[in-house]
C-alpha angles and dihedrals in degrees: 000000000000090000089051090054093047091047088051091051091048094047091045093047091049091048090053091050092050095046109084121233132031117304120210093211125124127222092267091054090046089050094049095045090047091051092048091047092050091051089050091047092048092047092051092046090050091050089052089050098243098119149319124302093248094040122101112233133151098253092047090049094051092047090046091055092046091048090048091051089052092045090051088053090052093046091050091049091052094045095045089048089056093048092051093052091046094059 
């Protein structure tokens, strides 16, 4: 479980580094998006037959980072939409 949380933080942090621009996400949001991205990456790797959902492998890691980058983009779009309507 601790390894899963650390992997989520690493994946979330890498996704934030890859995504251009400044993100207004805290460490908790980074963790959650990294965890969701890692589950997506593990699921896709499992569907492709390269490993289990909860197993760390290179394809799952790459897909997890890509999924997290996309999730950060979605989270930014949602939060910026809320800020625009609040002003």
